[in-house]
C-alpha positions in Angstrom: -22.8 60.7 -44.1 -22.3 64.0 -42.1 -25.2 63.8 -39.7 -23.0 65.4 -37.0 -21.2 67.9 -39.0 -20.4 71.0 -36.9 -21.4 69.2 -33.6 -19.1 69.1 -30.6 -18.9 65.7 -28.9 -17.1 64.7 -25.6 -16.5 61.0 -24.9 -15.2 60.1 -21.5 -13.1 56.9 -21.5 -12.6 57.4 -25.2 -9.2 55.8 -25.8 -10.2 52.1 -26.2 -13.0 49.7 -26.8 -16.5 51.1 -26.9 -15.4 54.7 -26.2 -12.9 54.7 -29.0 -15.5 53.3 -31.4 -18.0 55.9 -30.3 -15.5 58.7 -30.8 -14.5 57.5 -34.3 -18.1 57.0 -35.3 -18.9 60.6 -34.5 -15.8 61.9 -36.2 -16.7 59.9 -39.4 -20.0 61.8 -39.4 -18.3 65.2 -39.2 -18.2 65.9 -35.5 -15.4 67.6 -33.6 -14.5 65.2 -30.8 -12.7 65.4 -27.4 -11.7 62.2 -25.5 -10.2 61.6 -22.1 -8.8 58.6 -20.3 -5.9 57.8 -17.9 -3.5 56.2 -20.4 -1.7 58.9 -22.4 -0.3 56.6 -25.0 -3.6 55.0 -26.1 -5.3 58.4 -25.8 -2.9 60.0 -28.2 -3.2 57.1 -30.6 -7.0 57.5 -30.7 -6.8 61.3 -31.0 -4.6 60.8 -34.0 -7.1 58.5 -35.6 -9.8 61.1 -35.1 -7.7 63.9 -36.5 -6.9 61.8 -39.6 -10.6 61.9 -40.4 -10.3 65.7 -41.0 -12.1 66.9 -37.9 -11.0 68.7 -34.7 -9.6 66.2 -32.3 -8.8 67.0 -28.6 -7.6 64.7 -25.9 -6.6 65.2 -22.3 -5.2 62.6 -19.9 -7.7 62.5 -17.1 -8.2 60.5 -13.9 -12.0 60.4 -13.9 -12.1 59.3 -10.3 -10.9 62.9 -9.4 -13.6 65.6 -9.4 -11.2 68.4 -10.3 -9.9 66.5 -13.3 -13.3 65.7 -14.7 -14.2 69.4 -14.6 -10.9 70.4 -16.1 -11.4 68.0 -19.0 -15.0 69.3 -19.8 -13.9 72.9 -19.7 -10.8 72.4 -21.8 -12.7 70.3 -24.3 -15.4 72.9 -24.6 -12.8 75.6 -25.2 -11.0 73.4 -27.8 -14.2 72.5 -29.7 -16.1 75.7 -29.2 -18.9 74.2 -27.0 -20.6 70.9 -26.3 -23.5 69.3 -28.1 -23.1 65.7 -27.0 -21.6 64.2 -23.8 -21.0 60.5 -23.8 -20.3 59.1 -20.3 -18.6 55.8 -21.1 -15.8 55.4 -18.5 -15.7 52.5 -16.1 -13.5 51.7 -13.1 -14.4 48.0 -13.7 -14.8 47.4 -10.0 -16.5 44.0 -9.9 -15.8 42.2 -6.6 -17.6 42.8 -3.3 -14.6 44.6 -1.8 -14.1 48.1 -0.6 -11.6 48.8 -3.4 -13.9 47.6 -6.2 -16.9 49.4 -4.8 -14.9 52.6 -4.6 -13.7 52.2 -8.3 -17.3 51.7 -9.5 -18.8 54.5 -7.5 -16.1 57.0 -8.3 -15.6 56.3 -12.0 -18.8 54.8 -13.3 -21.2 56.9 -11.2 -19.5 60.0 -9.9 -17.6 60.8 -13.1 -21.0 60.6 -14.9 -22.5 63.0 -12.3 -19.6 65.4 -12.4 -19.1 65.5 -16.2 -22.8 66.0 -16.7 -22.8 68.8 -14.1 -19.8 70.5 -15.7 -21.3 70.2 -19.2 -24.8 71.2 -18.2 -24.7 75.0 -19.1 -23.1 74.2 -22.4 -25.6 71.4 -23.2 -28.5 73.7 -22.3 -27.1 76.4 -24.6 -26.9 73.9 -27.5 -30.1 72.0 -26.7 -27.7 69.0 -26.6 -27.9 65.5 -25.2 -26.2 63.0 -22.9 -25.7 59.3 -23.6 -24.6 57.2 -20.6 -23.0 53.8 -21.1 -24.2 51.3 -18.6 -24.5 47.5 -18.9 -27.0 44.6 -19.0 -25.4 43.7 -15.7 -27.5 46.4 -14.2 -30.7 44.4 -15.0 -29.9 41.3 -12.9 -28.1 40.1 -9.8 -24.6 38.9 -10.1 -22.6 36.6 -7.8 -19.5 37.1 -10.0 -19.5 40.9 -10.3 -21.8 42.3 -7.6 -20.3 45.8 -7.4 -20.2 46.2 -11.1 -23.8 45.1 -11.5 -25.0 47.5 -8.7 -23.3 50.6 -10.1 -24.6 49.9 -13.6 -28.2 49.6 -12.2 -27.6 52.9 -10.5 -26.7 54.5 -13.9 -29.9 53.2 -15.5 -31.9 54.8 -12.7 -29.8 58.0 -12.8 -30.4 58.3 -16.6 -34.1 58.6 -15.9 -33.6 61.2 -13.2 -31.3 63.2 -15.5 -33.8 63.0 -18.3 -36.6 64.4 -16.1 -34.4 67.2 -14.7 -33.0 68.3 -18.1 -36.2 68.1 -20.2 -37.3 71.6 -19.4 -34.1 72.8 -20.9 -34.5 70.9 -24.1 -31.7 68.4 -23.3 -32.3 64.7 -23.8 -30.6 62.0 -21.7 -30.5 58.3 -22.7 -28.3 55.3 -22.1 -27.1 52.2 -23.8 -26.7 48.9 -22.0 -24.2 46.7 -23.8 -23.9 43.0 -23.3 -20.5 41.2 -23.5 -18.4 43.1 -26.0 -15.1 41.8 -27.3 -12.2 43.9 -28.8 -8.4 43.8 -29.0 -6.9 44.2 -25.5 -10.3 44.0 -23.8 -11.3 41.8 -20.9 -13.2 39.3 -23.0 -10.3 38.8 -25.4 -8.1 38.2 -22.4 -10.6 35.7 -20.9 -10.8 33.8 -24.2 -7.3 32.4 -23.2 -7.2 32.9 -19.4 -10.6 31.5 -18.7 -12.0 29.7 -21.7 -14.7 28.0 -19.8 -16.2 31.3 -18.8 -15.7 32.8 -22.2 -17.4 29.8 -23.9 -20.3 29.8 -21.5 -21.0 33.5 -22.1 -20.6 33.1 -25.9 -22.9 30.1 -25.9 -25.5 32.0 -23.9 -25.9 34.6 -26.6 -28.6 33.6 -29.1 -26.4 34.9 -32.0 -23.5 32.7 -30.9 -20.9 35.4 -30.6 -19.9 38.4 -28.4 -20.7 41.9 -29.6 -18.4 44.5 -31.1 -17.8 48.1 -30.0 -19.0 49.3 -33.3 -22.4 47.8 -32.7 -22.7 49.8 -29.5 -21.4 52.9 -31.2 -24.2 52.8 -33.8 -26.8 52.9 -31.1 -25.1 55.8 -29.3 -25.2 57.8 -32.5 -28.8 57.0 -33.0 -29.6 58.3 -29.5 -27.6 61.4 -30.1 -29.0 62.1 -33.5 -32.1 63.7 -34.9 -33.9 60.4 -35.4 -34.2 60.1 -31.6 -35.3 63.7 -31.1 -38.4 62.5 -29.1 -36.6 59.9 -27.1 -35.4 60.6 -23.5 -35.0 58.7 -20.3 -34.5 55.4 -22.1 -31.9 52.7 -21.8 -31.4 50.6 -25.0 -30.0 47.1 -24.5 -27.4 46.2 -27.1 -26.6 42.6 -26.4 -27.6 40.3 -29.3 -30.3 38.8 -27.0 -28.0 37.9 -24.2 -30.5 38.9 -21.6 -33.1 36.6 -23.1 -31.1 33.5 -22.2 
């Protein structure tokens, strides 16, 4: 399939996990892709995977907590790809605890990087009648004693997605979000918790009606749906991708 052939896609936080799977999924369907993240080694490894699929692949080490670096990535990516059709705001600072440090991580990376990348890409998205997909979390739908800061910033993103959609509609730009549940992948937090905190891991796994954690590819499929022509009349929505986890 080449649904996205000729499209230009930017994925923030695209080196690992959900971001990596999203970037590769777009590339497999013919899109030129730019990714950013802080870790240069993982970033280059993913860029090479994208390039191996025969599409333009761009990567730039970026601290998404820094406003100037966010703008620099968007502009350099747009130059490398020749424009922007899709922006995927996936990065997270993973600030979870009710501490000044963790609140700052969440607000700067989860929230303000989304605001800043969207702002920088806006003229290009308007020119292309493009779209934005924000990655939030089911944590944004309920209170959390374990991860209060993380839950709060994810709730903010769900609300901000609606505000963005209303603001951008007049320009023909759609904005939606996905809210993953617990997702497991090599090197990710849930793989680590499988051994470091098996009681928590097992409790979360057993709370999911399908009896397992999700995969990044299952989230990527929904991101591609929202960015594609089948969702051309969908905006301001957040699709939950959790195997029924919120139902428990």
